[in-house]
N, C-alpha and C positions, 0 to 999 in steps of 0.2 A: 139335984136330980132332974130338974127341968131342962137344964142345959144338956145333960146326957140324952134325955129323951129327944130333944131337937136334933141332936147329931144322929140318933138312930133313924129318925124319920127322913133326914136329909144326909145321906152318906157323902163322903168327899168324892170329887170328880176324878176320873182316871184319864190321863192324857192319851193313852194308847187307844182309848175308845173314841176319841174325837175324830171327825172326818178331816183328811189332809187336803188343804187348799193349795194348788200349784202356784209358784211364784215365777212369772215369765222372765223377769229381769235376771233373777238368780240362775235360772236354767240356761239362759242365753250365755251368761258369763261362763258357766261351768262347761257348756258345749264348746265355746270358742277356746277356752283354755285347753280342753282335751284335744281339739284339732291342731292347736299350736304346739303340741308336745313334739319336741324334736326327736328324730331318729338317732339311735345310738351308733348307727353305721355311717350315715351320710351327713347328719346334722340338719337335714331338711325336715319340713313339717308338711302335713296334709293341707293346712289352711292356705299357705302360700302357693302350693301347687294348684289347688282348685281355683284360687284367684287368678293365676296366670293362664290357666286353661280357659276360664270363662272370659277373661279379657281378650284372648286370642280368638275365641269363637265370636264374641260380639264385634270384634274388629273386622273379621272376614265374613261373618254371617253366611255360612254355607247352607245349602239345602240338605234336608235329612241329616241334621247334625247328630241325631241320636245314633245313626249308623257309623259315624266317624269319630265318636267321642274318644274311644280308646286310642285312635291314631293321633288325635290332638294331644292327648295326655302323653303319649310316647315321644312326640316331637318336643314337647316342653321339657321332658326329662333329659332328652339327648342334648338339648341346648344348654341345660344347666350343668350337666355332668360331662362336658367336653374335656379333652386333655389340657393339662396346665401349660404345655408348650405351644398351644395354638392361640396366638394373640391377634389374628387377622380381624376378628370381629370386635376386639376391644379397642385397638388403636388403628386409625385410618392413616395410611401412608400414601401420599400423593405419588402417582406413577413416575413422574420425572425424578422425584426424590428417591424413590425405591431403586430406579435405574442407576442413579448416581451412587447410591450406597453399594450396589452390586459391582460398580466399576471401581470404587475405592477399596473394596474388600481385598483384592490381591495386593494392594500397596502396603497393607498392614501385616502381610505374611513375612516371616523372616526370610532373608536372602539365603539362597542355597550356597553351601560352601563350594569354593572353586575346585574344579577337578585338577589333579596333578598334571603338569604339562612340562615339556622339554624346551619351551621357548625361553628366550633370554628374559630374566626378571625385569630389565629396563623396558622391554617391549610390552610387558604385561602390566606395567604401572598404570593406574587409573588416575583420573583427574582428582585433584584435592578438593574435598567438600567441606573443609574446615571453615572456609570463608563464606559458606552458603547456609548459615544458620538463619533460616527464613523467619523463625519466631523472634529472634533477636532484632533482625531488621524491621520486622513488623512493629516491635516495641517503639523504635525510633520514628518510623513513619506514622504511627498513630499520633505521636506528639505533633507531627506536621499536619495532621488532619487528612492524610491520604493513606491508601493501602487497600488490601483485600480482606475478606473475612478470614479469621484465624484458621478455620477448618480448611479453607482452600489453600492458604499458605502452607499449612502442614502437608496437605496432599501434594502440592507442587514439590516440596522438599523431598518427600518420599519417592515421587516420580523421577526426580533428578538423580537420586541415588541409584535407581535401576537403570537410568539412561547412561550414566558413565560406565556401567558394566558392559554395555553392548556396543558403544560407539567409540571410535578411535580419536578421542578428544584429549587435549593436554590441559585445558582449563574450561570451566563452564560458569556461567552467571545468568541469573534470572534478569532478563532485559526489561520485561514489562508485559502489559496486556493491551491489546488493541480491540476496541469494541466494534462489532459489525451489526448489520441490519438483522440478520437471522442467527448468526453464531459469532462467538468471539475467538480471538487468537491469543494463546499464551506463547511467549517468545523466549527462547534461550539463545544466549550469545556464547559461542564457543570458539576455541582455537584448536586446530587440528595438530596432530603429531607430525614430526618432520618426515617420517617415512610415508605418511599418508599424503602430505603435500607433494612429495616427489612423484608419487603415483598419479596424482591429479595433474601435475605439470605435464607428465608424459602423455596422459590421455588427452589433455587440451591441445598439445602440439600435434598429435596424430589427427585429431578432429579438424584442426585448422588446415593441415596438409590435404586432407581429403576434400575439404570445402574448396580450397584453391584449385585442386585438380578438377573437381566437378565444374567449377566456374570457368576454367580454361576450356574444358570440353564444350560447355554450353556456348561460350563465345565463338569457338571455332565452328560449331554447327550453325550458329546464327549468321556468321559471316558467309558460310557456304550457301545458305538459303538466300541471303541477300544478293550474292553474286548471281545465283541461278535466276532469281526474280528479275534482276536488272537485264540479264541476257534475254529473258522472255519478253520483257517490255520493249527492248530494242527491236526484236523480230516483229512484234505486233505493230510497232510504230512504222516500220518499213512497209509491212503489208498494208497498213492503213493508208499510207501516203500513195501507194500504187493504186489502191481501189478508189480513192477519192481525188485522184489527180484531175479528173474531168469536172469536178464540182468545187466551188469555192465556199469555205466555211470561215467563220470569224475565229481568229486564233485565240485560244484560251491562255490565261496567265499561267506561268510555271507553278508546279506544285511547291508547297511550302517546305522549307528545309529546317529541320530541328537542330538548332545550334546549342541546345542545353546539354551541358556535361555534368553528370552526377558527381558530387564531391566524393573524395575517397572515404571509405567507411573507417570510422575511428576504431581501432582495435580495443578489445576488452583487456582490462588489467588482469594479469594471471592470478590464480588462487594464492592467497597469503600476502597480497600486495594491494595497497590502496583501499579502494572501496570493497574489495574482496578479501581483505586481510582477515576478517572474522567470518565465520560460518554460522548461520542462524537456522534453528529448528523451531517449528511451530506445531501446535495441536489446539483443538477446540476446547477441551476440558482436561483437567488433571486425571490421569489414568488412561487417556488415549495414546495411541502410538505417535511418537514424535516424528515429524516429516521434515526432511531437509529442504530448504529453499535453494533454488539455483543461484549461481553467481549473476551479478547484475552487470549490464552492459551500458556504455555511455549513451546509446540511443534511448534506452529505457529511462534513464535518469533525466535526459533532456525532455522527453515526452511527458514524464511525470510532473515536471515543473510547469507545464503549460495546461494541464488538465486538473480537474478536481472531481474525484470519484470516491464515493463511500464504499466501505468494505462490506461484503455480503456474508463472508464466512465460508464460502466455497472456493477452494483453491483453483478449480478448473473453470470458474465462471469467466465467460468472455466479456470483454470491455467494448462498449460502443461509445467512442469519444471522438472528438476532433481537437487537435490532430490525432491521428490514429496511433494507438499505443501498441508497440510491437511485443505482444504477449498476452497472457491471461492474468487473472487476479494474483496468481502465485508470483509472477514477475513484478507486478505493480506493488504488491506488498513488500517484496524485497527492495525495490527502489525507494519506497517510502521509509523503510527501516534505515537504509543507508543515509538518507537525507536527515532523518531525525537524529541519528547517532552523530553525524558530523556537526550538527548545530546545537545539540543539547548535552553532550557528554562533557562534564566539567569536573575539576578537582581543585583542592586548595593549593595555593602557591607553595612550591617546594616539595610537594609529595612525590612528584616525578622529576627525574633529572635525566639528562642525556648521558650516554655511556662515557664520554670523555671527562665528565666531572666526578666519576665514581672513585676510581682507585688512585692511590698515591704512590704505591710501590712500582707501578708499571712505568717504563720509560716513555717519554713524550713522543719519541720517534715511532715506537711501536703503536702507540695510541693513534697517531696520525695515520699510519698505514692502515690500521683496522677501520678507522672512521672513513677513510677515502674509499675503501672497498665496500663498506656497508651503506654509505650515504649515496643519495641520488643527486644529480646535478640540476640546479635551477636553470630555466631557459636562458638566463643571462650569464650563466657560467659559474655562479656561486653555489657551493654545496648546500643541499637541503637535508636537515636532520629529520629522519623519520622513525628512528628507534630510540626508545627511552626505557628506563627501568625505575623501580621504586628507590627512593632515596632512604638509605638506612639511617641517615642522621636526622631525618624529619621527626620532630617531637610534637607537632601540632601547632596551631595558631590560636591566639587568644580570641575570645568572642567578639571583642570590639573590632578586630581586624576582619573577621569573617562577616560582620554586619556592616562594613563600610559601604555606603551607597555608591561609591565610585567603582566598586567591583574590581579593584586593583589586586586583591588577594585571591582571586579565582582565575583559573586558566582553562583553556580548551586542551584536551588531550586526544582529540580525534582530528584527523587531517581534513582540511577544507576541500570541498569538491568544487572544482573549477567549472566555469560555464560549459566547457567541452564535455563534461560528464565524467572526468577522471580527476584523481588527486595530483597526477603529474601530467604536464602538458605534452601532447604528442604533436610533432610538427608534420602537417600533411604534405608539405613541399620542402624537404630538407635542402635540396639544391637551390631552389629559388631562382631558376632560370626561366627565361621567356620561352613560350611554346616553340618559336622558330629559331631559337638560339642553338647553334651547333656545339657539340662537345669538343673541347680542345684536346689535342693530343698530349701524350705524356711529356714530349720535349718542348711543347709550346708554353710560353709564359704569358701571363695576363698582364696587360699594361696597367699602369697606375691610374690612367684615366678611366679604364673599364671597371676598376675596383670601386671607383666613386659613383658609378652609375647605379641607379636603383634597380634591384632585381625584380623580375616579374613574378606575380603570384606569391610574394613573400608574406606569410601569415604573421600576424602580430602575436607574440607569445602571451599566454594568459598566466597571471600570477595571482597568488592568494596569500593570506596571512600564514606564517609558519606555525609549527606546533608550539604548545605551551604559551600561546598568546593570551594576554590579559583580557578578561571580559569587558573591561572598561573601553576597549577599542571597538567593540561591536557597534554597528550603526543601528539607529532606531528605524522603525517602520511607521511612517506617517505620524510622527510625534508620539509614538508609543515606545516606552522604554523596553529594551529587549529582555531585561531581567528585573525581578523583584526579590528582595531579601528581607527576612524577618527572623525573629527569635521565637522559640517555643514557649518561653516563660519570662516575664519581666519581674516576677516575684523572687525567683531563686536563680540568679544568673550563673552561679557556680555550677549548676547541674543542667543548665539550658543548652540547647543545640541550635544551630543556625539552619534555616531552610531557604533554599534558593528555588525560585519558580521561573520557568521560561514563559515569556509572553508571546514569543514568535511561534513556538510549538506548544500550544496549550496541552497540559497533561504531563510535561516533563518536569520532574522534581529532583532535587539533590539535597541531602542533609549531610552535615559534618559536625562531629563532636569537637570538643576542645582538645581531643587527643588525636589519634591516628585513624580513627574510623570515619569513613564517609561512603556513600553509595548513591548511585543514580537509578532512577526508575521512570518508566513512562506508562501512564494510564490515560489513554485518550482514544480518539477516533482516527488518528493517523493523518489529520489534515492541518495544514499551516494556517496561521491567522491571516485574515484579509480584512482590511479596514473598510473596504467598500464591497458591494455585491460583486460576486464573481461574474466576469464576462469572458466567454470563450474567445479564442483567437479568430479574427475575421478571415473570411475566405480570400485567397489570393486573387488579384485582378485577372480577368480573362485575357489570355494572350491572343495577339492578332495572327491569324493563319496566313493572310495575304497582305502585302503592302497596300495601303490606302491609295486608291486611284479611281478614275472614272469607270474602269471596267467592272468594279465590284461595288460601287457606291449607288445607292438608290436616289434617283433624281426625279422631281415632280415634272409633269408635262407642262409646257408653257401655255398660258392663256392666249386668247385672240388678241387682246391689247398688247401683250408682250411680243407676239409674232409681228404685229403691225409696226411696233416701235423698232423691232430688229430690222424689218425690211426697209423702213425709212432710213435707219442709221447706215445701212449698207447700200443705198442708192449710189449710182455713179455720179461723179461731180459734173456740173454743168459746164459747157464750153464757153469761153469768153467771147463776147460780141465785139467786132471791130468797129471803131468809131468813124474813121475816115476811109471811105471807099469810093471809087469812081462810079459814074452813073451806069456805064455799060457793064463795067465789071460787077457792080453790085447786083444788077438784075440777073446776069447770067449765073452768078453764084447762088442767088436765091432759088432760081429754077432748078439748078442741079441739086441743091439741098432738098427741095420738095420731092424731086424724083427719087432720090436715095431713100427718103423716109417712106415713100409709097412702096418701093421695092422691099424694104425691111418689113412693112406691115403685111405685104402679100406672102412673104416667106413665113412669117409667124402664123398666118392663117393656114397655109398649106401644112 
């Protein structure tokens, strides 16, 4: 009973009647959880939105922020809910890279199908691109440690595919890349079709005839002006003699006469022959329009050998050099490409062969007739072989032969450029006669003694090594070997390739597999190796206008002592004194001598 009474006096406590004390930590968590509740439409939440808005306000700290709070909230939402296709603010693209991508984009488009045409199918044939697999060549060049980026090589290949569709070329090859100061040059080596070569021959001949006609007209006009000027000079001389006949003047030396005669201009080799056998196209980047380089002249090659000029990347850039280069950078680039090709285009021994070694079923007499019609004559009279073809029997060379340091298994397949600037020597004086020698009549015969006499102005023929000459015969440059050869791998020789590098033209490389595949490439600045610092050609000596003589020489005035010495040296000799004279005769003669001396003194005083 006592326990019940206590319970009655102290009833149990009710939790609902107790005052509620707030829990700050719990409420903060509940509020944050509520604000982080994501939207079922966008997946965003109010907590992150307010955080971004406050961060933007604190970063900019504008005035009267309460008036622009809604504007900040709207900007934050627009930035978050932009279209999925807009990536400009996510990924930064460098402007040159973006420009290059825009340039390469048309290369990735499929080529349009050819429209039906009524032309001959042979005329519509395009160059074969099966040998221009740039990615395969890059695989081998990477083993040699040279090459271009894979993306650039792929873009070059796609650009070449579009190039052969628009240009009349029979074959095309990626020659290499020349690095410039501001821009670089990608170079294509091509051969034109036969009909295109015929057109260019005709245009070249017409231009040459026009130039000769203009030159003759200019010479005729100059001769007329010279004759008129000489006539005027004669009239002025006669008038001057009449007006100055009463006065005496010191005669002047005759005017100098120019005896220099300009050597005959060496003609350019026609298109498809010699240094102009191949046609080259260049552009600065893959995707640009390919620009054809003009044919090279002997004067340009001779001048390019005497100067050293870096490439700028602008084809119309003028050259300020000594000796003066006849042209702009476009012509200089073409001359350098011709020199590099002649010195660094090589192939394994046996890959190319001359036409007379090909067929077996053709008669020997027919082969000789064809060869004589196609071959050019050496200056000494022997035939020079200039045409060669691929040897169908070539099966490749073993690696040991390709790596032979004597370079006996590698040959040049580009013609040597003579010092004259041509691959074939041109005789400036084919007759070889003296300037005053008269031409003989048709019926007159030349004596045997006259035949043995040396001809005047006879030029010495220039010769060079023939085609397919071994690299072992190349001369070194200041104890520097012209070529270096190595292998791509010493671990697996069965799969290795040989790499040949030119030391005369740094940047020229050639690789060859143990099969039939080989390729040349040039990646350099277009300059030849020099062992010493480059020194330009000295200026020619100053020519004498007048012959040296007292009339034009500067002479110092004599001093007083020199004049006295000259006077004493030119005194008249003394008269001899007679030893034996009579008394009367001696006195009379002495008086007469004294009188004569007095008279001479009086005359001098007067």
